[in-house]
N, C-alpha and C positions, 0 to 999 in steps of 0.2 A: 221757658219753664221757670216758675218761681220756686227756687230751691229753698229759700228760708221759710216760705209758707208749707213746704213739705216736711219741714223740721230736720233738714239735712244737718247732721253732725259728723264731723270728720277730725281725725287726727293723723299724725304722721309718725312713722319710725324710720330714721334714717340710719343706715348701715354704711360707714366710711372706712375703707382701708386706710391705716396710717403708713406713713413713708419711714418706716424705721429700719435700721440695718439688720436687726435679728427678729425672729419670730416670738410670739408672746410667751411660750412656755419651753423654748429650746433655743439653742444658739445658731440655728440654721438660717441662712439668708433668706430674705423675702422676694427673691427673684422667680419670677414665673419661667417655666421651662416649655419647650415644644414637646408634645406628648411623644413623638418618635425618639426623643432622647432618653426615655426611661430606661433604667438599668435593670430592673427587676419588677415583680409583681407578686401579690398574695391574695388570698381569698378570706372572706368572713361571711358569717350568718349572723344578724344582729336581732336582739329581742329586748323589750323593755324590761326594766327591773322595777320592783315595788317601791314606793316612796317610804318615808320613815313611818307612815301610818298604815302601811300595808296595802296602799292602793296603786293601781296602775293608771297612768294618765290616758284619758280618753283618746287623745290624738295618737298616742304611741300605740295603744290597743288596735286602732283602726289600721295602722302600718303592718300590724302583724298578722292581718287576715291572710296575706299571701307571702308564704316564705320565700325570701329571695336571696341569692347567692351574690355577694358583691365582690368585684375585683378592684384592687388599688395598685397603681403605677408608683413605683419608687424611683429616686434619683440619687445621684451622688452628692446633691445638695439637700437630701432629707435624711432623717435619722430615725432612731427607734421610738422616739417620743411621738412622731407622727403615726408610726405603725401601732402604737398603744402597746409597746413591749418594754417601755421603760417610763418610770414616773416622771411627771413633768418638773422641769427646773423652776427656780422661783420666778415670780412675775417680772417680766421685762420692765426695767426702771425707765428706759427711754419712753416706752409707750405709756407708762404711768404719767410721765411728766407732760406729754401732748394732751392726754385726756384731762388733766387738771387745768391745762391752759385753756382748753375748750370750754370746760366748766366755767372757768372765770370770765371768759368772754361773753357768756350768756348770763352772767350775774348769778351764778348758782352758789350753793352751800356744799362744801365737800363733806363726805361722811368721815367720821373721825378715824375709823378703822375699815379698811377695804377688805371684805371676805369674798372668796371665790366660790361660786356655786356651779353645780352641774345642772344642765337643761337637757331632759331626754330628747334625742334626735335619732331615730333608727330608720330614716330614709336612705342610708347609705353614705351620706355627706361627711359623716365622722366615724373614723375606725373604732372609736370607743364606745359608740352608741349614745354619747352625750357631747354637748358643747359646753365649754367652760365660759363662764360670764361673771363679772364682778361689777357691783354698783359703786359708782365713784363720787356722784355729786347729785344733788336734788334741788328742785325749786328754782327755775330759771324763767326767764321773761321773753316774749316775743312781740314784734312791733304792733301786732294787731290787738293787743291787750290779753292774749292767750298766755299759756305758760308751757315751759317744758317740765316735764315731770321728773324725768331721770336721765342720767348719762351713765353708760355702762361701758367697761372695757371687756371685750371678748375676743375669741379666737375665730378667725375666718374658717368656713367649711372646706371641704375638699371640692375640686372642680369636676363636674361631670364631663367625662370623655364622650360617652355615648352609652345609651341603655343603663346597665348596672355597673359600668366601668368608671372608676373616679381616680383623679390624679392628685397625688399628696403634695405637689409643689406649692399650692395654695393654702393647704390646711395649717392653720396655726399662725398666718399673718394677723397682726393685731388690728382689730375693728373697734371703732367706736359707735355706739348704739345710742341714738338720741330719740327719747319718746316725748311727744307733745300731748297736751290735753285735747280732747275733742273740741277744739275752739274754732273750728273752720265751718263755714255755712254755705259756701258756694264752690263750685269746681275751680273757679279761677283764683280763689283765696287759697285753696289747697296748693295750687301750682305756685303761686307767689311766695307762701311760706316755705315750700320745699326749695325754691330757688334762693331764697334768703338764708336758709340753713346751710345749703351747699356753699354759698358765698363766704359765710363766717368760718366754715371749715377750710376752705381754700386760702382764706386770709392768713392761716397759721403758717402756711408754707410746709407743713409736716403731713400732707395727706397725699396719697397716690392719685394719679390723673388717668383718665382714659376709660373706655367702655368696661363696665364690670367692676370697676373700683368703688362705685357708690350705688347703692340700691335703696329704693323707698318702698316701704310697706304701708299701706293706707288702710286705716280702719273707718268703716262708713256705716252710717244707719240713717234711717228716715223714721218719721213718726209712724208707729204701728209696725215698724220692720224690726230688724235685729242687727247687731254689730257683726259686720263680716270684715275679716282681714284679707286684703289682697296683697300678695307677696311679690317681691322682686321687680317692681317697676323701675326699670333703668333709665328710660328716656324721659327727661324732664318735660318735654313737650307734650307727652302723652298723658300726664297726670290728669289734667282736666277732663280729657275724653274718657279716662277710666272711671273717674267719679261719676260723670253723667250716665255712663252706661250702667254702672251698678245701681244708681238711682232708678233708672229705667227698669232693671231687673227686678228691684225690690217692689216697685209700683206694680209690675206685670204679676208677681207671685202674690201680692195683696188682692189684686183683681180675680187672679185664679182662685184663690180660697173662697171668695165670695161666690163665685160661680159653682164650685163644687158643692158648697152648702146649699145653694138654690136648687140644685139638681138632686140634693140628698144622695150624693155619691158615697163611695165607700171603698175599701181595700180588703180583698180576700186574704186570709192569713196563711193560706196553704199554697203549696207548689204542686202543680199537675204534670205528670210525665207526658209529654206529647211527642216523644221520639218517633214512634210508629207513624204520626201523620206526615213526616217529612222524609220517611225512609227511601222514597223514590224522587226526592225533590231535585230540581235542576240547580238549587242553590249550592254552590260549592262549599259554603261554611257548614250549612246545616245537614247535607247529606253524609258528611264525614264525621259529624259529631257523635261521640259515643253516648251523650245524654242531652236531651233538650227538654227543659222545664219551662211552664208557662205560669203567670200569675195573673189573676182576673181582677181588673180595676173597674167595678160597677160606676157607671156616670161618667167615666173619663173619656169617651169617644170624641175625637176632635180636640181634646185639650192636651194630649201628650205631644201632638205636633204643633201646638201653638207656640209662636215666637215670643220669648220673654226677653230676649236681649239680642242684639244684632248678630246673626249668625248662629244663634243658640235657641233651643226649644226646651220644654219640659222633658222631653225624651233624652235631650243631651244630658240633663241633670241626672236623670235616672241611670244613664249609661255610665257616667262619671263614677257613681256609687258602685255600680256592678263591677267596674274594672278594677277596684280594690281587691277583688278575689282572684284576679288573674285571667279573666275572661277578656275577650277582644272588644266586646260591647254587647249590643242587643237588637232585637227587631221589635217593632210594635205596630198594631194594626192600623194606626194613622198614617203609616207609610207603605203598607202592604196593600196590594200585590206589588212587588218590586224586588230587585236584588236576586232574581231567579225563583222567587216565591210566586206561585200562581193564584188566581182568584179562587180556583177550587180548593187549593190548599188552605186559604184563608178561611173558606167556608167551613172546611172540615175542622180547622182549629177552633173556630168560634163553637162549633157543635160540641167538640171534645171537652171544653171547658164550661160550657152552658152560658155562653155570653149572648147578651141581647144586643140589638143594634146601637143602643146608646152606651154600651160598655166598651172599655178598651182592654186589649190583652197585650201583655208583654212576654217576649220569649227569649230565653238565654241558652247558649249551648256551651259544652265543655265536658270535662270529667264529671262525674256525678258530684264529687266534692266541691268542685268549683262552681258548677251550675246551682248547686243547692245554697252555697255561700252567696252567690251573685242574686239569686231570688229574694234572699233575705235582706240583702241590701236595697233591692228595688221596692220592697215592701216598706222599708224603713224610710226612703225618701219619699215614696208616694204618701205615706202617713204624714210626713212633715208638711205636705202641700196644704193640709187642712190647718196647720198652725200659721202658714204664710211664709216667713222667711226664716230658715233655719240659721243658727250661729255657725259659721264656717270659716276655715281658711282656705282661700281660693288663689289660683295662680293666673297671672295675666297672659292672655293670648295675643296673637299679632292683631294690632288694631285697636285694642283696648278692652274686648270683651274678656270674660274670665271662665275658668272651669274649677270645679270642686277639687280640693286636695285632701283635706281631712277636717274633722271637727275642731273647733278653737280649743287650745290646750287649757288645762285646769291647773290648780295649785299642786297637784301630785306630780307635775312635770319637773319641778325644782327640787334639788336637795343638796346639802352641803358637799363641798370638795374637800376630802380629808388629806389629799397629798400636797396641797399648797398652803403655806402658812399665811396668816393675815398680814397686811402691811398697814401700819399707822401712818397717817398723813400729819406730819409735823406742821403746825400752824405757821411757822416761819417759812416753810417751803411755799405754803400757799400765798403767803403775803409777799413773797419775792418774785412772783410771776409777773412779767412785763407783758402787757397786752399789746399785740402788733396792731398796725393801721388796718382798718377793714378795707377790702378791695373797692367797695363803693366809694369810700372816702378817698382812696388813692386815685380812683378815676376822675373824680371832682378836682382834685389837686393838679392832676396831669393837665386837665382841660384848662384850668385858670393859670397855673404857673407857666405852662409852655404854648398857651394859646393853640390848642388843639381842637380839631372837630370832636363834639362829644362821643360819637361812635368810635372814633379812632382812639380816643383817651380810654374808653371802656375796654377796647380790644387789648391795648397794652397793659392796662391794669390786671386784667383777667387772664393774661397770657401765662405759660408756665414759668416764665422768669421775669416779671415786671421790673426787678431791680436793674436788669441788663440795659433796659432803655435808658435808665437814668445814668449808669455808667458811661454809655455812650455820649450823652449830653455833657457830662462832667469832663469828658475827654476832648471837648471842644466841638462835637458834631452838632450842626443846627438841629433843633428839635424835630422840625417837619421832616427833613431828610432821613433821621433816624427812625421816626415813626413810619414814614412810607415804606422804608426799606424792610422794616420788621413785620408790618402788618399787610403789606402787598407783595413786594418783590419776592420774599422767601417763600410765600404760599404760592405765588404762580410757579416758582421753579419746582416746589414739592408736586404740584399737580402734574408737572411733566415727568415725574418719577425720579427726580434727583434727590439724593439724601443731603440736605442742606445743613446737618448738624455740624459737619466739619467747619463750616463758616463761622459758627458761634462757639464752638467747642475746642477747636484747635485739631485734636484727633478724634475723629468720630467714634472710633473703636475703644476708646478709653472712657469707662463709665465714671471714673473717678475725677475727671477734669473739672476744674472750676472756671467759670466764665468771667475771667479777669480781662479787662479791655486793653491789655498791653501788646500782645503780638497776635491776636486773632485776626484771621483773614478779613473778616467783615470790618474791623476797625482800620486795618491798613487801607482798604479800598474807599472807605467813607472819608478817611482823612485826605486821601488824594483827590477825591471829588471837592472836598471843602477848600483844598490849596489849588484847585484849578488844573490838576495834572490830566485828569480826565473829566468828560462831562457826566453828569448824573444819568443822561439817557444811556450811557455806556454800562452802568452797574449790572444789569442782567447778563450781558454777554461777558463781562470780566468774571462774574460768579460762576457762569457755566463752564468758563475755561478752567478756573480753579478746580471745580467739582470734576472735571475730566482729567485732572492730573498736573495741570500747569501751576508753577508756583505763583503766589500772589504778585511777587515783583514782575515776573515775565508776563503774566496776564494784564497787569496795569500798563506796562510798556507796550503790549500788543495793541491796547486800545487807546493809548494816550494820543492827543492831538499834536501834530507836527505841521498843522495849517496856521499860517499867520492870518490875521484879519484880512489883509489884502488878497492872500490866496484864497480865502474863502469867499470874498466878495467876487472875485473873478470866476470862480467855479459856479457860483449862484447865477452870475450874469449869463454864463455860457448856457446853463440849463434852461434859463427863461427864454433866451433868444432862440434856442432850438425849438421851443414850444410856443412861439409868438402866436400863431392862429389859435391855439387852445386858450392862451391867456386872454386874448381879445374876445373870444367867445364866452368864457366864463366869468371874466372879469375878476373881482377880488375873490370870487368863488375858486379860483385857481390855487388859493393859497394851501389849502389843505392837501390836495394831491401832490402838488410840487414839494411841499414839506417832507412828505414820505420819500420822495426821489432824492432830495438833497441828504436826508439822513442816512438813507442807504449808502450813498456815496462816501460820506464821512464816517460810516460805520458806528454812528452814535457817539463819536469822540468829541464833538463839539456841542456846546451848550445849546439846547433848544430854543432858548429865549433869544440868543445872538442870531441863530439861523432864522428864526421867524421874523425878527426885525429887518434883517438884510433883505430877505426874500420879498417881504412886503414892499420895501422900497424899490426893488427891482421891478416888481409887477406894476407899481404905480408909474414908473418911468416908461414902461411899454405902453400902458394905457393913455398916459398923457405925455406924449413926445414933445 
């Protein structure tokens, strides 16, 4: 698919949690809790407020169609600010420093005075009904020649537990929001730029790591389409697929528009009560419904069920809109008879609404109020099909397809925060910011300075603590030994379910420990390997012993070699002679199997290179007596 010929334009909004000690507008810690640890809960109903011009944002108005009761979990690590029962504290200065550092790394210009704004959010993710955000810097650059338009500092939303229940441990964690221009024109380029932005953020050493700590929103449009914002893409590898599927969706909607025009299709503006048609239906949903309303869509037959994106049809889009009114979904004639609805009932439905064979019919059920609201939503979305692609905010589904969330917000969404004073950015503060080494540059340096494989150098540079590798090397540990231990051995032990943090942190339960290479178990073990006390092959077994409670000294002693070179030769000669027929049959191919036998005997405590050389010599002796 030629995406550039389709006029693809895409931009990214990155939301990254900052690794600060305290939250943005209170002094609570930024530590996440297990939901079962919550110490209390309270309930709220949220509704939108008018802007300074007396307007209500269209996205917020959409959220108010269905009145919802939200529950919030509180903890002994949250406070009245998160509850929205106390005014916010002044802006977190540590978070401000990190955001200014990020802005400088992208070559941006700081704003002279930072003002906090309120952004309407009434989906339950903020107890106050708004999110606080502050513009910090503008006009940065990207490697593809595009630009970063803005960097903002804002507070993280509450985490959804399930349904309408939210947890306040995450609410208020400082976030950096980076917004690019629509300067990307292929799915691969979008993914590459997202990877680059994430790399720069991680280079600061001041961002949180792990799933959920960074999210990408992607703005996408094609020629004759419309700007669509896709929220919450957390997996970097899925970004290109999300873009591809949105392009497919917009192409399908444009083709659908042309087909509707060709058919001279239309949308009836009235709802028809068809409750009586389904009074004896076998459909469990319909026969219990207090009210069933239908809307006639002339000329839509066969189009409501047409796939517009993988796993998604026009009917899915209509259903998304209807669900905003609190109904569970809808039925339409492209998929009936099914779900307990008979062919006779479909015939009676068509007769009741005056539908021809080329017409489509959509039905919704619920209370009269909810069903009426849902029908109006169906009519709204069906009418949008004649425009082509409506401007929307959508959420990503598993696999990369998307579903409607709400209209794109407008200017009425933002208004000033009166409880937080502006912060002036002193020019000397900006000039004094030192830019750290980018992780990409660090990977190149590791590769060249330590003669490492490029993939290993990248793993080390992009790890959670790249400085630790250099601490080990500075302590006298050979670079390849340190690299192999950090990138392979520790990961293998972790896959076995072992908590390897005690090896590199001293006390695993102490979150304040600093990784200094003086007395750490990993340093003790690697020093002994380097000094010949134990073989490098014994490292995994020594680590396992330490992780099971043995002291580092005892673990090393347990696996240290007490075999002399002569004793090793005697052992290998005995093993080879006992397997003489096998050696003569396999020839030099016996080396591998016998290597495993010898290493098992010496429990990995002897250097593998010495074992291999001695074993090869003994095999040659048997083959050439």
